[in-house]
C-alpha positions as CSV (number, residue, x, y, z in Angstrom):
1,M,-25.6,6.3,6.1
2,V,-28.5,8.1,7.7
3,A,-30.5,4.9,7.7
4,A,-27.6,3.1,9.4
5,D,-27.4,5.8,12.1
6,L,-31.1,5.6,12.7
7,I,-31.1,1.8,12.9
8,R,-28.3,2.0,15.5
9,T,-30.2,4.6,17.4
10,A,-33.2,2.4,17.6
11,I,-31.3,-0.8,18.5
12,F,-29.4,0.9,21.3
13,A,-32.4,2.7,22.6
14,L,-34.2,-0.6,22.7
15,I,-31.4,-2.3,24.6
16,A,-31.4,0.6,27.1
17,A,-35.2,0.3,27.6
18,L,-35.0,-3.5,28.0
19,S,-32.2,-3.1,30.6
20,M,-34.1,-0.5,32.6
21,A,-37.2,-2.8,32.5
22,G,-35.1,-5.7,33.8
23,V,-36.0,-8.0,30.9
24,L,-32.8,-7.8,28.9
25,T,-31.4,-11.2,27.9
26,L,-28.1,-12.3,26.4
27,A,-29.9,-13.2,23.2
28,D,-31.0,-9.6,22.9
29,L,-27.4,-8.4,23.2
30,F,-26.3,-10.9,20.5
31,A,-29.0,-9.7,18.2
32,A,-28.2,-6.0,18.9
33,A,-24.5,-6.6,18.2
34,A,-25.3,-8.3,14.9
35,V,-27.6,-5.5,13.7
36,A,-25.2,-2.8,14.9
37,G,-22.3,-4.5,13.1
38,V,-24.2,-4.7,9.8
39,S,-25.2,-1.1,10.1
40,A,-21.6,-0.1,10.9
41,V,-20.4,-1.8,7.7
42,L,-23.1,0.0,5.6
43,F,-22.1,3.3,7.1
44,D,-18.4,2.8,6.5
45,V,-18.9,1.7,2.9
46,G,-21.3,4.6,2.4
47,Y,-18.9,7.3,3.5
48,Q,-16.0,5.8,1.5
49,T,-18.2,5.9,-1.5
50,H,-19.7,9.3,-0.9
51,L,-16.5,11.2,-0.3
52,P,-15.4,11.3,-4.0
53,R,-18.7,12.9,-4.8
54,L,-18.1,15.7,-2.3
55,V,-14.5,16.7,-3.0
56,S,-12.3,16.9,-6.1
57,R,-9.9,14.1,-6.9
58,G,-6.9,16.2,-5.8
59,F,-8.5,16.6,-2.4
60,L,-9.3,13.0,-1.7
61,A,-6.2,12.3,0.4
62,T,-7.0,15.3,2.5
63,G,-10.6,14.2,3.0
64,N,-9.6,10.7,3.9
65,A,-7.0,12.0,6.3
66,R,-9.6,14.1,8.1
67,L,-12.0,11.2,8.4
68,E,-9.2,9.1,9.7
69,V,-8.3,11.7,12.3
70,S,-12.0,11.7,13.5
71,Y,-12.0,7.9,13.5
72,S,-8.8,7.6,15.5
73,V,-9.9,10.2,18.1
74,A,-13.2,8.4,18.5
75,R,-11.5,5.0,18.8
76,S,-9.2,6.3,21.4
77,C,-11.6,8.4,23.5
78,G,-14.7,6.2,23.0
79,P,-13.9,3.4,25.4
80,A,-12.8,5.8,28.2
81,L,-15.8,7.9,27.7
82,G,-18.1,4.9,27.7
83,G,-16.5,3.6,30.9
84,A,-16.9,7.0,32.6
85,L,-20.6,7.2,31.5
86,T,-21.2,3.7,32.8
87,Q,-19.7,4.6,36.1
88,A,-21.6,7.8,36.4
89,L,-25.0,6.9,35.0
90,G,-25.1,3.1,35.0
91,P,-25.1,0.7,32.0
92,A,-28.6,1.4,30.8
93,L,-28.4,5.2,30.7
94,A,-24.9,5.0,29.2
95,V,-26.3,2.9,26.3
96,A,-29.1,5.4,25.9
97,V,-26.6,8.3,25.6
98,N,-24.7,6.2,23.0
99,A,-28.0,5.9,21.1
100,V,-28.3,9.7,21.0
101,S,-24.8,10.0,19.5
102,F,-26.1,8.4,16.3
103,V,-28.8,11.0,16.1
104,A,-26.1,13.6,16.1
105,S,-24.3,11.8,13.3
106,A,-27.5,11.6,11.2
107,A,-28.1,15.3,11.7
108,G,-24.6,16.1,10.6
109,L,-25.1,14.0,7.4
110,L,-28.3,15.7,6.6
111,S,-26.6,19.1,6.9
112,I,-24.2,18.3,4.0
113,R,-25.1,20.8,1.3
114,P,-23.9,19.3,-2.0
115,P,-26.8,17.2,-3.5
116,E,-26.1,13.6,-3.9
117,T,-26.4,12.3,-7.5
118,K,-28.3,9.1,-7.9
119,P,-25.8,6.3,-8.8
120,R,-26.2,4.5,-12.1
121,R,-27.9,1.2,-11.6
122,V,-29.0,-1.6,-13.7
123,A,-32.8,-2.1,-13.3
124,H,-33.7,-4.9,-10.8
125,E,-30.1,-5.9,-10.4
126,P,-29.9,-8.1,-7.2
127,P,-27.4,-7.2,-4.5
128,V,-25.4,-10.4,-5.1
129,S,-24.9,-9.3,-8.7
130,E,-23.7,-5.9,-7.5
131,L,-21.2,-7.5,-5.2
132,L,-20.0,-9.8,-8.0
133,A,-19.5,-6.8,-10.2
134,G,-17.3,-5.2,-7.6
135,L,-15.3,-8.4,-7.2
136,R,-14.9,-8.7,-11.0
137,F,-13.6,-5.2,-11.2
138,L,-11.1,-5.8,-8.4
139,W,-9.9,-8.9,-10.0
140,H,-9.5,-7.6,-13.5
141,H,-7.9,-4.3,-12.4
142,Q,-4.3,-5.3,-12.0
143,S,-3.3,-2.5,-9.6
144,L,-6.3,-3.0,-7.4
145,R,-5.8,-6.8,-7.4
146,M,-2.2,-6.3,-6.2
147,L,-3.3,-3.8,-3.5
148,S,-6.1,-6.1,-2.3
149,S,-3.7,-9.0,-2.1
150,A,-1.3,-7.0,0.0
151,A,-4.2,-5.8,2.2
152,V,-5.4,-9.4,2.8
153,I,-1.9,-10.5,3.9
154,R,-1.5,-7.4,6.1
155,N,-4.8,-7.9,7.8
156,F,-4.0,-11.5,8.5
157,G,-0.8,-10.5,10.2
158,V,-2.3,-7.6,12.1
159,A,-5.1,-9.8,13.4
160,M,-2.5,-12.2,14.7
161,I,-0.8,-9.3,16.6
162,D,-4.1,-7.9,17.9
163,T,-5.0,-11.4,19.2
164,L,-1.6,-12.0,20.9
165,I,-0.6,-8.7,22.3
166,L,-2.8,-8.9,25.5
167,L,-1.7,-12.5,26.0
168,F,1.9,-11.5,25.8
169,L,1.4,-8.6,28.3
170,Y,-0.6,-10.7,30.8
171,R,1.1,-14.1,30.5
172,G,4.5,-13.3,29.0
173,L,5.4,-10.2,31.0
174,R,3.0,-10.7,33.9
175,W,1.6,-7.2,33.7
176,N,-1.7,-6.3,35.5
177,P,-4.6,-5.0,33.5
178,A,-4.1,-1.4,34.6
179,L,-0.5,-1.3,33.2
180,A,-1.5,-3.1,30.0
181,G,-4.4,-0.6,29.6
182,V,-2.1,2.4,29.9
183,V,0.3,1.0,27.3
184,L,-2.5,0.3,24.8
185,T,-3.9,3.8,25.4
186,L,-0.6,5.3,24.5
187,A,-0.6,3.2,21.3
188,M,-3.9,4.8,20.5
189,V,-2.4,8.2,20.9
190,G,0.2,7.1,18.3
191,G,-2.8,6.3,16.0
192,I,-4.1,9.8,16.3
193,A,-0.7,11.2,15.5
194,G,-0.5,9.0,12.5
195,A,-3.9,10.2,11.3
196,A,-2.8,13.8,11.8
197,I,0.3,13.5,9.6
198,S,-1.2,11.1,7.0
199,R,-2.2,13.8,4.5
200,R,1.3,15.4,4.6
201,F,3.0,12.0,4.4
202,V,1.0,11.0,1.3
203,A,1.5,14.4,-0.3
204,R,5.3,14.3,0.4
205,F,6.1,10.7,-0.7
206,G,3.2,9.8,-3.0
207,L,0.7,6.9,-2.7
208,S,3.1,4.2,-3.9
209,R,5.9,4.9,-1.5
210,T,3.4,5.5,1.3
211,L,1.9,2.1,0.8
212,I,5.3,0.4,0.7
213,A,6.4,2.2,3.9
214,T,3.3,1.4,5.8
215,T,3.4,-2.2,4.8
216,M,6.7,-2.4,6.6
217,E,4.9,-1.7,9.9
218,G,5.1,-5.4,10.8
219,V,8.9,-5.3,10.9
220,V,8.9,-3.3,14.2
221,W,7.4,-6.4,15.9
222,L,10.7,-8.1,15.3
223,V,12.0,-6.0,18.3
224,I,9.4,-7.3,20.8
225,P,11.6,-10.2,22.1
226,V,14.0,-7.5,23.5
227,A,11.3,-6.8,26.1
228,L,12.2,-10.2,27.6
229,L,15.8,-9.0,28.2
230,T,15.6,-5.4,29.3
231,H,13.2,-2.5,30.0
232,P,10.0,-4.2,28.9
233,L,7.8,-1.2,29.5
234,V,10.0,1.0,27.3
235,V,10.3,-1.6,24.5
236,V,6.6,-2.4,24.4
237,I,5.5,1.2,24.4
238,A,8.0,2.0,21.6
239,V,6.9,-0.9,19.4
240,A,3.2,-0.2,20.0
241,L,3.6,3.5,19.3
242,V,5.5,3.0,16.1
243,S,3.1,0.3,14.9
244,A,0.1,2.4,15.7
245,V,1.3,5.5,13.8
246,W,1.4,3.6,10.5
247,L,-2.1,2.2,10.5
248,P,-4.1,5.4,9.7
249,I,-1.5,6.4,7.1
250,W,-2.0,3.0,5.4
251,N,-5.8,3.5,5.6
252,V,-5.7,6.9,4.0
253,A,-3.4,5.7,1.2
254,V,-5.4,2.6,0.4
255,L,-8.8,4.4,0.3
256,T,-7.4,7.3,-1.8
257,F,-5.8,4.9,-4.3
258,R,-9.0,2.8,-4.6
259,Q,-11.2,5.9,-5.0
260,L,-8.9,7.3,-7.7
261,E,-8.7,4.1,-9.7
262,T,-12.5,3.2,-9.6
263,P,-15.1,4.6,-12.0
264,P,-17.7,6.7,-10.1
265,H,-20.6,4.4,-11.0
266,L,-18.8,1.3,-9.6
267,I,-17.1,2.8,-6.5
268,G,-19.8,1.7,-4.0
269,R,-19.6,-1.9,-5.3
270,V,-15.8,-1.9,-5.4
271,Q,-15.5,-0.5,-1.9
272,A,-17.9,-3.1,-0.5
273,A,-16.2,-5.9,-2.4
274,A,-12.7,-4.8,-1.3
275,R,-13.9,-4.5,2.4
276,A,-15.3,-8.0,2.3
277,V,-12.1,-9.5,0.7
278,N,-9.7,-7.5,2.8
279,L,-11.4,-8.1,6.2
280,A,-12.0,-11.8,5.5
281,A,-8.4,-12.5,6.5
282,A,-8.9,-11.0,10.0
283,P,-10.8,-13.9,11.7
284,L,-8.4,-16.4,10.1
285,G,-5.4,-14.5,11.3
286,A,-6.8,-14.4,14.8
287,L,-7.4,-18.1,14.7
288,V,-4.0,-18.9,13.4
289,G,-2.4,-16.5,15.9
290,G,-4.0,-18.4,18.7
291,V,-3.0,-21.8,17.4
292,V,0.6,-20.7,16.8
293,A,0.9,-19.1,20.2
294,D,-0.5,-22.1,22.0
295,H,1.9,-24.4,20.2
296,L,4.9,-22.2,20.8
297,A,4.0,-21.6,24.4
298,R,3.7,-25.3,25.1
299,G,7.2,-25.9,23.8
300,L,9.0,-22.7,24.8
301,G,7.0,-21.3,27.6
302,D,4.7,-18.3,27.7
303,R,7.4,-15.6,27.7
304,L,9.4,-16.8,24.7
305,G,6.6,-18.5,22.9
306,L,4.3,-15.5,22.8
307,A,7.1,-13.2,21.9
308,I,8.0,-15.4,18.9
309,A,4.4,-15.6,17.9
310,L,4.2,-11.8,17.8
311,V,7.3,-11.8,15.6
312,I,5.6,-14.2,13.2
313,G,2.6,-12.0,13.1
314,G,4.7,-9.0,12.3
315,V,6.5,-10.9,9.5
316,C,3.1,-11.9,8.1
317,A,1.8,-8.3,8.2
318,S,4.7,-7.2,6.0
319,A,4.7,-10.2,3.7
320,G,2.4,-8.5,1.2
321,L,5.2,-6.1,0.2
322,P,6.1,-7.8,-3.1
323,F,2.5,-7.1,-4.4
324,L,3.1,-3.4,-3.8
325,L,6.4,-3.5,-5.6
326,H,4.7,-4.7,-8.7
327,R,5.3,-2.4,-11.6
328,E,1.6,-1.8,-12.3
329,V,1.1,-0.5,-8.7
330,R,4.1,1.7,-8.9
331,R,3.2,2.9,-12.4
332,H,-0.2,4.1,-11.4
333,V,0.5,5.7,-8.0
334,M,4.1,7.0,-8.0
335,S,2.9,10.7,-8.2
336,P,2.1,12.5,-4.9
337,A,-1.6,12.7,-3.9
338,G,-2.9,15.9,-5.3
339,E,-1.8,15.0,-8.7
340,E,-4.1,12.7,-10.7
341,P,-2.5,9.3,-11.4
342,R,-2.0,8.1,-14.9
343,P,-4.9,6.3,-16.4
344,A,-5.4,2.8,-15.1
345,R,-5.0,-0.3,-17.3
346,Q,-7.1,-3.3,-16.7
347,S,-5.9,-6.8,-17.5
């Protein structure tokens, strides 16, 4: 994680320097985005793997909830702060300030007191073999296989919605960018609220019921065509807020479940494998969403076609529910977070 922070510090500092020197090219930006993206994935897998080594099993849901709160706040405030810095300092200095933020992150990581134990590793095991080991564990562990299947389907549907929502606001409802930005910002506030209540929600209802409830998030998008009939601002804000509240709760439940069900020496490999599998559906969902929206808009017009495409995306996001109703998932995670689940059985 520290290495990922320092790499991003260096890459953004380099971009700022090239910009101030007047020699920055589009190829430089593409390369920086690629390196920063890889570093972000390494950092995310790192903290998801390291948390179970810092806190007890009964505190995992709380730890994940706190991390989700910080992530939600950063995701909500970051774009606005970036815009303000760009306006006040100019693009180059704003990027330089962003580089310094990763130094602060690295310093915070280095201040963690509990020593990190060295993970068990097979000598000279190549990275591909480690990834395959994580994939094999995901496949053979029936509960994790069901959870990953539901996550893939959910991510597919959510990617469709994320791709289509701006098209619907601009072309379907004819909103200007300022009004669309306000609505999406309010949705981000809903995400912060969801992160804040995630620990209590999981503790109150248990991991299994939480996963089932949050998978039903996509159902709220069935209401979006009502925006074509009456009070579009109220309808869109309500749907976006309700949808945003469930995402961080889902994230906390999924991470906690996976951390509880995975042996400590495999957790890094399993987290990396699960992230690769679960997120692979996102670009496909975005592509399918665009194709479906284009087809429907040609036949039904932008307003109705894009609204129906959003409904389809919502249905897809909730279509993984049967996997979470599987008896193996319910058997392992019916107890509230804070109680250790019954031992996992592999198939």
